[in-house]
C-alpha atoms as an extended CHARMM CRD file, in Angstrom:
* protein
*
       116  EXT
         1         1  GLN       CA            -66.9060000000     -166.7850000000       27.2880000000  PROA      1               0.0000000000
         2         2  VAL       CA            -66.3570000000     -163.6860000000       25.0550000000  PROA      2               0.0000000000
         3         3  GLN       CA            -65.5190000000     -164.9740000000       21.1940000000  PROA      3               0.0000000000
         4         4  LEU       CA            -64.7970000000     -162.1430000000       18.0700000000  PROA      4               0.0000000000
         5         5  VAL       CA            -64.9960000000     -164.4270000000       14.9620000000  PROA      5               0.0000000000
         6         6  GLU       CA            -63.6300000000     -162.4120000000       12.0280000000  PROA      6               0.0000000000
         7         7  SER       CA            -64.3030000000     -163.2350000000        8.2730000000  PROA      7               0.0000000000
         8         8  GLY       CA            -64.4750000000     -161.8120000000        4.5630000000  PROA      8               0.0000000000
         9         9  GLY       CA            -60.6610000000     -160.9120000000        4.2540000000  PROA      9               0.0000000000
        10        10  GLY       CA            -58.6970000000     -162.4620000000        1.2830000000  PROA      10              0.0000000000
        11        11  LEU       CA            -56.6810000000     -160.9580000000       -2.0440000000  PROA      11              0.0000000000
        12        12  VAL       CA            -58.1130000000     -158.1470000000       -3.8350000000  PROA      12              0.0000000000
        13        13  GLN       CA            -56.6880000000     -156.1270000000       -6.2550000000  PROA      13              0.0000000000
        14        14  PRO       CA            -55.6430000000     -152.3310000000       -5.2170000000  PROA      14              0.0000000000
        15        15  GLY       CA            -58.4870000000     -149.9590000000       -6.5550000000  PROA      15              0.0000000000
        16        16  GLY       CA            -61.2180000000     -153.3030000000       -5.0170000000  PROA      16              0.0000000000
        17        17  SER       CA            -63.1530000000     -153.7330000000       -2.6430000000  PROA      17              0.0000000000
        18        18  LEU       CA            -64.0720000000     -156.0760000000        0.2960000000  PROA      18              0.0000000000
        19        19  ARG       CA            -66.2640000000     -156.3340000000        3.3550000000  PROA      19              0.0000000000
        20        20  LEU       CA            -64.9010000000     -157.6570000000        6.6680000000  PROA      20              0.0000000000
        21        21  SER       CA            -67.4350000000     -159.6870000000        9.1750000000  PROA      21              0.0000000000
        22        22  CYS       CA            -67.0280000000     -159.8590000000       12.8530000000  PROA      22              0.0000000000
        23        23  ALA       CA            -69.5290000000     -161.8300000000       14.9480000000  PROA      23              0.0000000000
        24        24  ALA       CA            -69.5460000000     -161.5190000000       18.4370000000  PROA      24              0.0000000000
        25        25  SER       CA            -71.1020000000     -164.0940000000       21.4170000000  PROA      25              0.0000000000
        26        26  GLY       CA            -70.6010000000     -164.2150000000       25.3570000000  PROA      26              0.0000000000
        27        27  PHE       CA            -71.4490000000     -160.6490000000       26.2750000000  PROA      27              0.0000000000
        28        28  THR       CA            -74.0520000000     -158.2520000000       25.9930000000  PROA      28              0.0000000000
        29        29  PHE       CA            -72.7410000000     -157.1840000000       22.2710000000  PROA      29              0.0000000000
        30        30  SER       CA            -75.3920000000     -153.8300000000       22.2640000000  PROA      30              0.0000000000
        31        31  ASN       CA            -74.0320000000     -152.5330000000       25.3160000000  PROA      31              0.0000000000
        32        32  TYR       CA            -69.7230000000     -152.0650000000       23.7720000000  PROA      32              0.0000000000
        33        33  ALA       CA            -68.1460000000     -150.6570000000       21.1240000000  PROA      33              0.0000000000
        34        34  MET       CA            -66.6940000000     -152.2690000000       18.7600000000  PROA      34              0.0000000000
        35        35  TYR       CA            -63.7090000000     -151.7770000000       17.2230000000  PROA      35              0.0000000000
        36        36  TRP       CA            -61.7060000000     -152.8010000000       13.8980000000  PROA      36              0.0000000000
        37        37  TYR       CA            -57.3920000000     -152.4500000000       14.7910000000  PROA      37              0.0000000000
        38        38  ARG       CA            -54.6900000000     -154.0220000000       11.7680000000  PROA      38              0.0000000000
        39        39  GLN       CA            -51.4490000000     -155.0860000000       11.7290000000  PROA      39              0.0000000000
        40        40  ALA       CA            -49.0840000000     -155.5020000000        8.7140000000  PROA      40              0.0000000000
        41        41  PRO       CA            -45.4770000000     -157.3720000000        9.2480000000  PROA      41              0.0000000000
        42        42  GLY       CA            -42.9310000000     -155.7210000000       11.3060000000  PROA      42              0.0000000000
        43        43  LYS       CA            -45.7170000000     -152.5190000000       12.4360000000  PROA      43              0.0000000000
        44        44  GLU       CA            -47.2700000000     -151.8320000000       15.6720000000  PROA      44              0.0000000000
        45        45  ARG       CA            -51.2520000000     -152.8220000000       15.6990000000  PROA      45              0.0000000000
        46        46  GLU       CA            -53.5250000000     -149.6350000000       14.8560000000  PROA      46              0.0000000000
        47        47  LEU       CA            -56.7480000000     -148.7640000000       15.1250000000  PROA      47              0.0000000000
        48        48  VAL       CA            -58.2160000000     -148.4340000000       12.0900000000  PROA      48              0.0000000000
        49        49  ALA       CA            -62.4800000000     -147.6490000000       13.1820000000  PROA      49              0.0000000000
        50        50  GLY       CA            -64.6390000000     -147.5510000000       16.1140000000  PROA      50              0.0000000000
        51        51  ILE       CA            -68.1710000000     -147.1390000000       16.4070000000  PROA      51              0.0000000000
        52        52  THR       CA            -70.1430000000     -146.6870000000       19.8980000000  PROA      52              0.0000000000
        53        53  ASN       CA            -72.3760000000     -149.4740000000       21.2020000000  PROA      53              0.0000000000
        54        54  THR       CA            -75.3340000000     -147.3920000000       19.4660000000  PROA      54              0.0000000000
        55        55  GLY       CA            -73.9370000000     -146.9050000000       16.0620000000  PROA      55              0.0000000000
        56        56  SER       CA            -73.7630000000     -143.6810000000       16.4760000000  PROA      56              0.0000000000
        57        57  ARG       CA            -70.0680000000     -141.6800000000       15.8190000000  PROA      57              0.0000000000
        58        58  PRO       CA            -68.2410000000     -143.8760000000       13.8160000000  PROA      58              0.0000000000
        59        59  ASN       CA            -64.2950000000     -142.4800000000       14.0060000000  PROA      59              0.0000000000
        60        60  TYR       CA            -61.5100000000     -143.4520000000       11.5410000000  PROA      60              0.0000000000
        61        61  ALA       CA            -57.5650000000     -143.7670000000       11.3040000000  PROA      61              0.0000000000
        62        62  ASP       CA            -57.1420000000     -140.7680000000        8.7180000000  PROA      62              0.0000000000
        63        63  SER       CA            -55.4130000000     -142.8110000000        6.7690000000  PROA      63              0.0000000000
        64        64  VAL       CA            -59.1640000000     -144.8540000000        6.2600000000  PROA      64              0.0000000000
        65        65  LYS       CA            -61.5600000000     -141.6660000000        5.8230000000  PROA      65              0.0000000000
        66        66  GLY       CA            -63.6560000000     -142.2430000000        3.3700000000  PROA      66              0.0000000000
        67        67  ARG       CA            -62.9900000000     -145.2020000000        2.0470000000  PROA      67              0.0000000000
        68        68  PHE       CA            -64.1250000000     -147.1620000000        5.1450000000  PROA      68              0.0000000000
        69        69  THR       CA            -67.0360000000     -147.7300000000        6.3620000000  PROA      69              0.0000000000
        70        70  ILE       CA            -67.8310000000     -149.6300000000        9.9410000000  PROA      70              0.0000000000
        71        71  SER       CA            -71.4300000000     -150.4170000000       11.2240000000  PROA      71              0.0000000000
        72        72  ARG       CA            -73.3760000000     -152.8230000000       13.3720000000  PROA      72              0.0000000000
        73        73  ASP       CA            -75.8820000000     -154.5900000000       13.8640000000  PROA      73              0.0000000000
        74        74  ASN       CA            -77.2010000000     -155.0890000000       17.6240000000  PROA      74              0.0000000000
        75        75  ALA       CA            -79.5040000000     -158.0570000000       16.5550000000  PROA      75              0.0000000000
        76        76  LYS       CA            -77.5530000000     -159.6650000000       15.2600000000  PROA      76              0.0000000000
        77        77  ASN       CA            -74.3090000000     -159.2330000000       17.1870000000  PROA      77              0.0000000000
        78        78  THR       CA            -71.9300000000     -158.0440000000       14.2240000000  PROA      78              0.0000000000
        79        79  VAL       CA            -69.4300000000     -155.5460000000       13.6140000000  PROA      79              0.0000000000
        80        80  ASP       CA            -68.6960000000     -155.0720000000        9.9870000000  PROA      80              0.0000000000
        81        81  LEU       CA            -65.7090000000     -153.1970000000        8.5520000000  PROA      81              0.0000000000
        82        82  GLN       CA            -65.7030000000     -151.8710000000        4.0100000000  PROA      82              0.0000000000
        83        83  MET       CA            -63.1470000000     -151.7280000000        3.0000000000  PROA      83              0.0000000000
        84        84  ASN       CA            -63.3570000000     -149.8650000000       -0.5730000000  PROA      84              0.0000000000
        85        85  SER       CA            -60.7490000000     -148.0950000000       -2.5560000000  PROA      85              0.0000000000
        86        86  LEU       CA            -58.1340000000     -150.6260000000       -0.9550000000  PROA      86              0.0000000000
        87        87  LYS       CA            -54.8250000000     -149.9550000000       -1.7210000000  PROA      87              0.0000000000
        88        88  PRO       CA            -51.5480000000     -151.5580000000       -1.1920000000  PROA      88              0.0000000000
        89        89  ASP       CA            -50.7400000000     -150.0560000000        2.3240000000  PROA      89              0.0000000000
        90        90  ASP       CA            -53.8930000000     -151.7920000000        3.5380000000  PROA      90              0.0000000000
        91        91  SER       CA            -52.9240000000     -155.1860000000        3.4320000000  PROA      91              0.0000000000
        92        92  ALA       CA            -52.6970000000     -156.3170000000        6.9700000000  PROA      92              0.0000000000
        93        93  GLN       CA            -54.1300000000     -158.4190000000        9.4630000000  PROA      93              0.0000000000
        94        94  TYR       CA            -57.5390000000     -157.6930000000       10.5470000000  PROA      94              0.0000000000
        95        95  TYR       CA            -58.6610000000     -157.9090000000       13.9790000000  PROA      95              0.0000000000
        96        96  CYS       CA            -61.8330000000     -157.4450000000       15.6390000000  PROA      96              0.0000000000
        97        97  TYR       CA            -61.8720000000     -156.3380000000       19.4760000000  PROA      97              0.0000000000
        98        98  VAL       CA            -63.9650000000     -155.4460000000       22.2170000000  PROA      98              0.0000000000
        99        99  PRO       CA            -62.6880000000     -154.0450000000       25.3330000000  PROA      99              0.0000000000
       100       100  VAL       CA            -64.8360000000     -156.4320000000       27.5580000000  PROA      100             0.0000000000
       101       101  GLY       CA            -62.9010000000     -156.9370000000       31.0090000000  PROA      101             0.0000000000
       102       102  ALA       CA            -59.2680000000     -155.4600000000       31.9600000000  PROA      102             0.0000000000
       103       103  PHE       CA            -58.1360000000     -156.3110000000       29.3410000000  PROA      103             0.0000000000
       104       104  GLY       CA            -60.6180000000     -156.7560000000       26.2340000000  PROA      104             0.0000000000
       105       105  PHE       CA            -60.5000000000     -159.3890000000       23.8050000000  PROA      105             0.0000000000
       106       106  TRP       CA            -59.4970000000     -160.3000000000       20.4230000000  PROA      106             0.0000000000
       107       107  GLY       CA            -60.7610000000     -162.1260000000       17.3450000000  PROA      107             0.0000000000
       108       108  GLN       CA            -58.6160000000     -164.0690000000       15.4530000000  PROA      108             0.0000000000
       109       109  GLY       CA            -57.6930000000     -161.7980000000       12.2760000000  PROA      109             0.0000000000
       110       110  THR       CA            -58.4720000000     -162.4820000000        9.3090000000  PROA      110             0.0000000000
       111       111  GLN       CA            -55.6810000000     -161.3530000000        6.4340000000  PROA      111             0.0000000000
       112       112  VAL       CA            -56.2410000000     -158.7680000000        3.9050000000  PROA      112             0.0000000000
       113       113  THR       CA            -53.9280000000     -158.4600000000        0.6340000000  PROA      113             0.0000000000
       114       114  VAL       CA            -53.8770000000     -155.9000000000       -1.7680000000  PROA      114             0.0000000000
       115       115  SER       CA            -52.1060000000     -156.4560000000       -4.4570000000  PROA      115             0.0000000000
       116       116  SER       CA            -52.0890000000     -157.0820000000       -8.3480000000  PROA      116             0.0000000000
């Protein structure tokens, strides 16, 4: 079955960096675009970044452009999110998503907290 396992979250000071990773299994990873979403308490889940199946044409939410970089390794079935210049507003649960099947699949999420 499809599994997405996120890792790399934690507590970081404003201006700091974190690298999130999502390990995928149960489907042909290289056939699918991959996405990172986030959800803060009391807010809707929002798209942060996406990347095509070949790794070309990454796209980003305006709020993270120039600070976050999405990448993937089709040999390792992983998709990463490098987050630099973190702000308190970036604090959220971060989720990996793949549009497989009728509804897609989500990981369990990893918490990112940006605070001094």
